[in-house]
N, C-alpha and C positions, 0 to 999 in steps of 0.2 A: 504493500500501498505506500508507503512512506517513498519507497522507490520510482514508484509511478509518478508521485506529488514533485519530486524532484527532478524527474526528467520534463514533467510539466514548467517548472518554472525556470529550468534552463534552455526549453525551448519557447518559453514567451520573452517579449520585448519589451510587453506593457503587462503591469500590474497592480492591481487594486486589492486596495485591503479596506474592506468596510467595519468601522470601528478603530476607535484610536485609543485605546487604553494600554495597558503593559502589553497585549499579543500584537495587537496590531501594529505597533513602534517595533518591539523586537524583530518579528519578522520581516519590516520595512528594513531596519538595519541590518540585519545579519543578510539578507539578501542583498543589500546595497554592497556590502564588504565583498561578498562571493561574486556578484556580477556589478560592477561598478556602472556598466553604463545601459541597464535598463532604467526604463520609465515606470518610476514608481510613484504612486498616487496613494496619499490616507484620506480615506473619506467620512468626516466626523459632522457631529451638530454643535459644537461647543466652539468658542474664538480660539481656545489654545487646545493642542492635543493633551490627552492623558485626563485621568478621572479628576474631579475637583478636590480630592482630598490631599492632594499635593499642594503646597503655597504656590502663588501665582510666579512667583520669582523662579521657579523650579520648572514650571511649567513653561513658562517663557525661552528658558534656556533650551528646553528641550526643542520646543518650534525652533529657535535658532539653529540648533544641530541639526534639524530636518533640514532647513534650508540651505547648510553650508554642504550638505549631502546631495543637494536638487532633487528630494523627495517631498512632491507637491502635497500642498494639503487643500482639500476642499471641504469648506464649511458649507454643508448641504445636507439633506436627508435623503437617503437612496429609497425610494418609494416601491423600487420594485422586487427586492432582492427577498429570501427566504427568510422567514421570521426565526433565529437561532435552531437550525436543525443540529439533532442529538448527535445525528454520524456523521464522522470527520469526514468522508468523502462529499458527503452533502454540503459540505463549507466551501467546496472549490468549484469554483464555475468559469467554464471556457468559454472563451469567445462570445462574452456577455456584454451585452449594452445596458447601462446602468444608465437609469431616471431620475431624476432630480426635483426634490418637492418647490426647489427655486427657481428663479430663472435662470441657472443654470442649461446648458446643453446637456441633449442625452451625448454618453461617451460609451465607446465600446474601448473594451480591455481583451486582450489575451487572455489574461485570466484573472478572477474576482476572490479573492479569498477573503469567509465572512468570519471577523473575528470580532464578535459579539455574544453575549450571553453566556459565556462560558463559565462554568464552575468547577473547582479545584478538584480534583480525585481525589477523594478522603475514604476509598472502601476499604483500605488496611487498617481504620481505626476502628475499636469497638466500644461502642458507646458514647462515642466522642464527638456526634453530629446534632448539632444543633437543627431546630426547625426549618430553617432555611436553606440547609442542605451546607453549608459552612462549617468548618473543626470547629468545636468547642475547649477554648484552650485554657479554660477556668476552671475546669475540673480536675 
C-alpha cells in the first residue's frame, strides 16, 4: 500500500494537501525535501496554517517557512472532497479537481491527499481511551 502511494507521489507533478494541521504540513515538508521541484499546495480555512493551539508567532513562522519552501497556501474550503475517509487508500485522490467555496477557480492536481479528521492510533492501550477517542494521560 505505502509503496503504491510512494510511486504516485514520485510520478505526480502537482500535489495538494487538504488540511493544514500537523499531518498536512509534515507531508508537504517531507515531500518537498525529497522532491523539491514538485508543485505543492496546502489548502485550509484559517489565515495561517496549523491549529490555533499554537501561538500566532509560531504559526506565522511556519507560514514563512512554507513560503521559503515554495509551498503554496490557499485559504479556502474545498467543497467536493470526501469527508474524512477512515481508510487510508481513500485519502489519496488522483487527477482530482478541487472546487472551492470562495472565488478561487477550480484547480486540478495530479494527487490530492486528505489530511483532515485524523485521530491518533491508541489501540495499544488498555482502558486509556477517553470518550472522544484520544488517549487519557491523567490516569
